[in-house]
N, C-alpha and C positions, 0 to 999 in steps of 0.2 A: 503494499501499500503506499500510503505516502506520509512520511513525518514532516510537520508543517512548521509555519509561520517564524518568526525571527529571521528566516533569510531564506531563499530559493535554495533549492539540494538537487543536484542529479537525481535522475531516478535510475536504479541498478535492479539487475535481476535480485530479486527477493528470494531467498530459499525455502520456503517449507517446504515444497517439495519438487527440487527441479530434476525431475525425472519424466518417463514416460515415452517409451521405449518410440523410435521413430515416426511417432503418429502426432501426438498431440505437444506441442512445448508446454513444459509447466513451469512456471515460473513465478517467482513471491517478488514484485516491485515494491520496492522500499525507497521513499522519495525524504528524508531527510532533513530537518532544517531545526536547527539547535543555537540557543543565544550566543553570541562571542563570548568564548573564555576571556573572565578576566582576571585580578588577582585571586590566588586560590581563596575562595571563603571557608569558614568551618564549615564542615561536612554536617547536615542534620538530616534527621529521617522523615521530615516532613517540610512540607512550603508547596507553593504555588506553582504551577505549569503548563502545558499542555504540550504534546504530541502526536503523532500519528502516522502509522506504517501504510506503507502504499503494498500491493501485491501484483497479480499476472504483470498487467500490459498497463499499470498508471504508472505516470510520470508526473512531469510538473509540480513546481511551488504550489501555494494555494491563493486563492484571491477572493471577492466577492462576487457570485453568483447573483443577480436579481432575485425579487420571488418571480413565481410562473404561476400562471393560472393552471388551476387542476384538472388534471384530464380523468374523463369517467368513462373510458369504454369498459363494456362487462366481461366478466370472464366467461370461458367457454361452458362452463360447470358451475354449480352451486359451491360455494366456498364451506369445505367442511369447519366446525367450531375447532377453533385456536387451541393446538395442544398446551397440555401443560407443561411446566418444567420436570424435568427426569428427577425421579425418584430419586432420593439416597443424598441430596443434598448437590452443591456446584462440583460438576466436574473438571478434573484436573486435567490441561491438555497442554500442546506445545506447536509451534511451526519451527522448520527444521532445514537445513540443508543436506545433501549426499556428502558433502566432504569428501569427496574421491571415492565412496562405495556405493553400492547401489541403495537404491531408497527402502528396501526392505531391511537391509543391514543398518541404513541409518535410523532408522524406525526400533531397529534392537535396540542400538546405541542409547536412543533416548530414553527406552524403557528401562536399560541398566541406570542411568544416570538418575533418575525421577522416581525409580521403584516400581513403574507401570503407569503408562498414561491412561486416563480414561479415555481421551478424546483425542483427535489430531486436527489440523489446518490444515486442508490441500488447496492449493491453487490452479488455476488453468488460464491461461495466455488467449486462448480462443475457445472453441467448442470443445467439452467436455468428452474424455474416453468412454466408449462403451462397455456396460456394467456385463460379467463378470472382468477381470484384467485389467479395471484402473488402479491407478495409486489410491484412489479413494475409495475403493473396496477391500475394507480391513475389516477381518472378522472379528467379531464382539468388541467392537470400539464405536461410539458414537463419533461422527465428522462431521465438520463444516467445509463445505466444497465450493468453491466459486469458480465461476466462468464468465466471457464476456462476448457480447455481440456488438456490435452498432445498434443503437436503439432504433433507427429508423429500418433497418434488416429484418429485426425481430417484427417493430408494426405492419411491415409487408408480409409476412408470411415467410419469408425467407427459409427461417429453420424450425417451422413448423413441424415437419416430419421428423427432421431425425431429433429433435427436441422431446418429440411426443414417443418416438422408441426410447431415448434416453430416461424418461421418466417411469416409463413401464418398467425397466429393467433394474430400476432400483431395488437392494434388497428390502425385504420384508422383515430381515431379522437385526436390522439396525437401525440406530435412529441416524438419519441423515437430514441435516440443513442445509441445503440449498440455498447460494445465494448467486444473483445475478449481478455483475459490474461492481463489485466491492468498491468503495471509494470513489463514486463516479463525481465527484465536487470538481475536482481541478478538470478533468474531461469536459462538463458540462461549462465551464468556465472558459475552456478554450475552443468553444464553438463544433465540439464533435458532434454534440445531439443537444437537446433542450432537455431542461428540465423535465417540461409536460411530455415529450419522448420518451422519456427516462421511465416516468412512471407508467404511460400508457403501454411500454415495451414489459414492465413486471406485472402488470395486469394480464397481457395474452398470455405469458410465460407461466404464471400463475392458472390459467384456466386449463393448458395444457397439463399442468402438474396435478389438477383435480381428477383428469381424467383417469388416471394412474390408480384412482383409488386407495391409497397407500396411505394406511393412518401414520406411518412412523418416517415420511416425507413431509416435511418442514421448511417453510420459506423464513429465511434470515436477512434482514436489510442490514447490510454492514458499511457506517458510516463512519467518518473520522469525528472523534471526540473536538479535535480544534474548531470542528463547524460550530460548537454549541459556544465558541467563546467569543463574545462580543468582537473584539479584535479582528477575526475571521469577515466579519462583513454578510455572514451567511445566517439564513436560516433553513432550519435540519428538514421542516415541512415541505420547503420547495420539491426535495426527495422523497417524499414519503409517498406510497401509492395507496396508502389506507388500508383499514385493519380487516378489509376483508381478502386483501392480497397478503399482507405480511404476520406471521405467526411470531415471529422474535427479533425484537430490535437489539440489534447487536453493534459492537462499536470495538474502532483502535484505539488504545488507548497508550501513551507512551510520557514517561518523564521527561520533559523538557528542559529541566534548568540542573542537569548533571553537570554542566559546564560553571554553574554557578557553585556548584559545591552543595547542592540539596537535592530532596527527593520528594516530590510532591505528595500532601498527604492524601489516603484514600479518599477521605468524603470529599475534599476539592477535586478528585480527578472523576469519581463516580457520582458523586451527589445529584446534580442535574440529570445523569444519564435515568439514575433511579425513579427522580421524580417525573421525567417524563413517561418512563415506562408505564409507572403507576396510573398516570393521569391517560394513557392510552389503553390500561389495560392488558399490556402485552408481556410478555416476561422479558427481561432482558440479557446479553451474554456479552464476553467479550472475547474478538478474535484476533486479537493482537494485545502484547500487553508486553512493559519491558522498559530496561532502562540499562544504559553501560554505567561502569563504575562513575561516582558521581567526582569531580576533582578533589583530592585528597582523598579519598575513602580506600581503604584496603578491603573492603567487603563487608565488613560489619553492622555501616549505616546502613547498605542497600538490603543486606539481610533481614535485618529490624524492618526495613520499608515493605518487602516481601511478605514479612510474618503479618504485619498490621494487614497489607492489601487482600491476603487471603483470609484474614478475619474479616473484614468489611465485605469481601465476595458471596463469603459464606452466610454472614447474617444477613445481607439482602437479597439473598437466593437469588445470585445469578445462575444460569442454567449451566452455563461453562465456559472458563477462562483458559485461553491458550497463549502460552507465555512465548515471547520471540525469540528463540533461543540460535539465534546466526550471529554470525561475526559481519557487521556491516560496515559500511564506508565513513561511517559518522561517528563509529566507535564497536567496541564489540560487547553486545548483548548477552551473550553466551552466558551460561550459569555455569563456572567454572572454577569459581572459590570455592573452599571448603564450606562456608558460611550462608554464600548465597544456593549455592547447590543443595545445602543439609534442610535449607527452609522451604523450598519446592518441592524437593522429595517427601517432607514432612506435610504438605498440602495434598500431595497425590496420593499417600499412602495412608491417609486418617481412616 
């Protein structure tokens, strides 16, 4: 996805799952933007910040799309009731890169590090590959899988046949949260399609998904937490196709104050997200989350922040939270220090 604001950054390959033999390129595109480093301030475990990761073919820094008129095409089939969050509390997950191995080996690596992941975040830069055989087809795991098409093409029905087949093939033995074009904000700002087209495309795809009649197939809108900040100049509702289309409101949330030696308090990062979810009567989730080590921190402060965040996510009943376990151009977000690793492992192993 895209990490934002403070300064434009280059979009790179995000690596939740950079795999998918010869067919669909699977990318994780992350666009970062961090505050310029200053004098090394004292490391604290809480503070205000903002950040957002980018996925598949997301690029560019942030901007301010104007409010758009709401599109209202109806889905092809009645929308089923919004599913409740998965039982048993917040699911612990991660997005990760292959790092020179196969995808399955990378998944085994992450399982070993964190004591077993409940869910996995998978990204595709274009059309998702068919089930079975897709990297998103992970037995006994919840999956949040995203894909991308130009909104105008979706509205024109160019992908109807392929997506109808894809939705029909989704396993009924696992919970699959599907996402059309995560973090669309910058793409809309740059004129690739409009907010109204984005909403209409979502509604059309939801109609196709409904035809599959799969109660474990759920739609998850993924936006940047940055979009909720006044400095973004954005209104999250511009991108929201409505409760009849979206089952879960999910967000990409990052600590943007690492260069200042601080970690944003969980209530600051997630509070507005929780308020929105309650107002809409939707479950909420976190599709990307993380921080590289703050200036001056050897790991203890980040570990404390992770513990506080895990507690907040659980108490506020997030459906899932996927840590961004990648070494990125703006910093190494991976949890490889003993303290940070122990905290996320404790969350995953609870």
